[in-house]
Rosetta silent file (secondary structure, phi, psi, omega in degrees, C-alpha in Angstrom):
SEQUENCE: MKKVKIIVGAILRGALLVAPGVAFGWWAWNKAMALIAILAAVGVETLFLFVFSFITVAVQARRNLRRKKAEEAEAEEGNDTAAQ
SCORE:     score description
SCORE:     0.000 S_00000001
   1 L     0.000  -38.492  179.917  -22.776   19.042  -30.145 S_00000001
   2 H   -65.401  -33.904  177.846  -22.851   19.101  -26.353 S_00000001
   3 H   -65.365  -37.199 -179.319  -22.207   15.344  -26.195 S_00000001
   4 H   -65.674  -42.685  179.161  -19.196   15.745  -28.437 S_00000001
   5 H   -64.711  -39.639  179.297  -17.739   18.470  -26.149 S_00000001
   6 H   -63.624  -43.318 -177.734  -18.295   16.256  -23.125 S_00000001
   7 H   -65.978  -46.750 -179.973  -16.605   13.276  -24.819 S_00000001
   8 H   -63.889  -39.968  176.472  -13.644   15.357  -26.035 S_00000001
   9 H   -61.698  -38.809  178.159  -13.289   16.918  -22.626 S_00000001
  10 H   -62.587  -44.215 -178.122  -13.287   13.441  -20.978 S_00000001
  11 H   -63.853  -45.472 -178.026  -10.591   12.248  -23.406 S_00000001
  12 H   -63.694  -43.547  178.522   -8.429   15.352  -22.769 S_00000001
  13 H   -62.569  -40.534  179.646   -8.821   14.984  -18.938 S_00000001
  14 H   -63.466  -42.416  178.372   -7.886   11.286  -19.235 S_00000001
  15 H   -64.040  -38.922  179.001   -4.862   12.163  -21.328 S_00000001
  16 H   -66.721  -34.395  177.768   -3.786   14.759  -18.773 S_00000001
  17 H   -71.674  -35.037 -176.680   -4.143   12.230  -15.983 S_00000001
  18 H   -86.413  -26.109 -173.394   -2.134    9.535  -17.771 S_00000001
  19 H   -55.534  -46.287 -179.883    0.548   11.781  -19.267 S_00000001
  20 H   -60.393  -41.916  177.684    2.758   12.116  -16.148 S_00000001
  21 H   -62.491  -41.802  178.899    2.818    8.353  -15.599 S_00000001
  22 H   -64.569  -45.572  179.216    3.658    7.715  -19.264 S_00000001
  23 H   -59.850  -46.670 -179.874    6.416   10.331  -19.180 S_00000001
  24 H   -64.324  -41.549  179.065    7.882    8.929  -15.988 S_00000001
  25 H   -62.302  -39.608  179.598    7.680    5.368  -17.341 S_00000001
  26 H   -68.759  -40.995  178.514    9.483    6.417  -20.525 S_00000001
  27 H   -67.853  -39.510 -175.050   12.169    8.201  -18.498 S_00000001
  28 L   -97.547   18.048 -173.872   12.618    5.411  -15.966 S_00000001
  29 H   -63.773  -41.754  178.805   12.402    2.492  -18.326 S_00000001
  30 H   -65.451  -40.226  177.265   16.066    1.515  -17.978 S_00000001
  31 H   -64.818  -41.928  177.558   15.888    1.805  -14.204 S_00000001
  32 H   -63.777  -43.306  179.125   12.740   -0.317  -14.145 S_00000001
  33 H   -62.725  -38.049  179.323   14.326   -2.949  -16.323 S_00000001
  34 H   -64.985  -42.912 -179.844   17.347   -3.067  -13.978 S_00000001
  35 H   -63.069  -42.939  177.539   14.991   -3.551  -11.000 S_00000001
  36 H   -60.629  -39.831  176.715   13.150   -6.345  -12.837 S_00000001
  37 H   -62.721  -43.042  177.622   16.493   -7.992  -13.607 S_00000001
  38 H   -61.066  -46.927  179.753   17.512   -7.812   -9.961 S_00000001
  39 H   -62.841  -35.392  177.838   14.228   -9.287   -8.843 S_00000001
  40 H   -69.956  -32.491  179.211   14.552  -12.082  -11.379 S_00000001
  41 H   -72.689  -35.057 -179.981   18.066  -12.820  -10.148 S_00000001
  42 H   -64.589  -44.444  178.067   16.916  -12.917   -6.544 S_00000001
  43 L   106.786  150.757 -177.267   14.328  -15.500   -7.325 S_00000001
  44 H   -68.588  -34.143 -178.494   10.640  -15.909   -6.621 S_00000001
  45 H   -62.732  -39.377 -179.909   11.227  -17.968   -3.496 S_00000001
  46 H   -69.061  -39.198  177.250   13.102  -15.097   -1.825 S_00000001
  47 H   -63.269  -42.409  175.287   10.373  -12.631   -2.786 S_00000001
  48 H   -61.651  -36.574  176.306    7.797  -14.968   -1.238 S_00000001
  49 H   -63.361  -41.873  176.340    9.932  -15.138    1.822 S_00000001
  50 H   -63.685  -44.797 -179.989   10.015  -11.328    2.103 S_00000001
  51 H   -63.967  -43.804  179.671    6.210  -11.166    1.668 S_00000001
  52 H   -63.164  -42.449  179.478    5.641  -13.944    4.227 S_00000001
  53 H   -63.308  -43.452 -178.349    7.956  -12.243    6.707 S_00000001
  54 H   -62.277  -46.027  179.738    6.193   -8.899    6.229 S_00000001
  55 H   -62.091  -42.450  179.152    2.746  -10.478    6.719 S_00000001
  56 H   -61.001  -45.745  179.991    3.978  -12.344    9.803 S_00000001
  57 H   -67.024  -38.371  177.730    5.359   -9.220   11.389 S_00000001
  58 H   -64.166  -42.237  179.486    2.210   -7.251   10.524 S_00000001
  59 H   -65.688  -41.628  179.510   -0.053   -9.892   12.059 S_00000001
  60 H   -63.654  -41.879  177.783    2.121  -10.050   15.195 S_00000001
  61 H   -64.286  -36.426  177.622    2.052   -6.293   15.572 S_00000001
  62 H   -68.071  -42.509  177.697   -1.742   -6.265   15.184 S_00000001
  63 H   -63.503  -44.660  178.893   -2.121   -8.952   17.853 S_00000001
  64 H   -60.098  -40.771  179.997    0.156   -7.028   20.242 S_00000001
  65 H   -65.665  -42.042  177.663   -1.879   -3.857   19.612 S_00000001
  66 H   -62.810  -43.364 -178.473   -5.165   -5.671   20.314 S_00000001
  67 H   -63.353  -42.701 -179.889   -3.679   -7.197   23.493 S_00000001
  68 H   -64.116  -41.112  178.535   -2.433   -3.798   24.657 S_00000001
  69 H   -66.064  -37.581 -179.708   -5.839   -2.186   24.051 S_00000001
  70 H   -66.718  -41.310  177.644   -7.569   -4.991   25.931 S_00000001
  71 H   -62.084  -44.224  175.635   -5.182   -4.543   28.876 S_00000001
  72 H   -59.953  -41.087 -179.651   -5.747   -0.810   28.882 S_00000001
  73 H   -66.711  -38.326  178.107   -9.503   -1.315   28.799 S_00000001
  74 H   -67.596  -40.796  179.029   -9.283   -3.761   31.734 S_00000001
  75 H   -65.922  -41.586  179.833   -7.095   -1.326   33.720 S_00000001
  76 H   -65.490  -36.674  178.613   -9.508    1.516   32.961 S_00000001
  77 H   -67.954  -39.371  175.714  -12.477   -0.658   33.972 S_00000001
  78 H   -62.412  -39.431  176.205  -10.709   -1.504   37.194 S_00000001
  79 H   -64.768  -39.361  179.403  -10.100    2.176   37.870 S_00000001
  80 H   -67.049  -40.967  179.392  -13.760    2.956   37.255 S_00000001
  81 H   -71.968  -30.244  177.932  -15.002    0.317   39.689 S_00000001
  82 H   -69.639  -34.314 -178.474  -12.452    1.395   42.348 S_00000001
  83 H   -73.542  -22.720 -178.711  -13.625    5.008   42.066 S_00000001
  84 L   -80.397    0.000    0.000  -17.279    4.012   42.684 S_00000001
């Protein structure tokens, strides 16, 4: 009996977790279909271009951040040796 209660409880918790997403999907179905139609009209090549551009900018920003941290570490190291 205890196993049945655990299983039923797990099913109810799962249903409660999924219910908001299902309700939103049902409500927003027409909007989602319009978005899919727009994306289909734009074309896969353009979507790949957007993704490629995003990745390129993200990699460039990461490199700049690393370079800035290295410069700050060198400046701090120079200040430490000057203080000694």
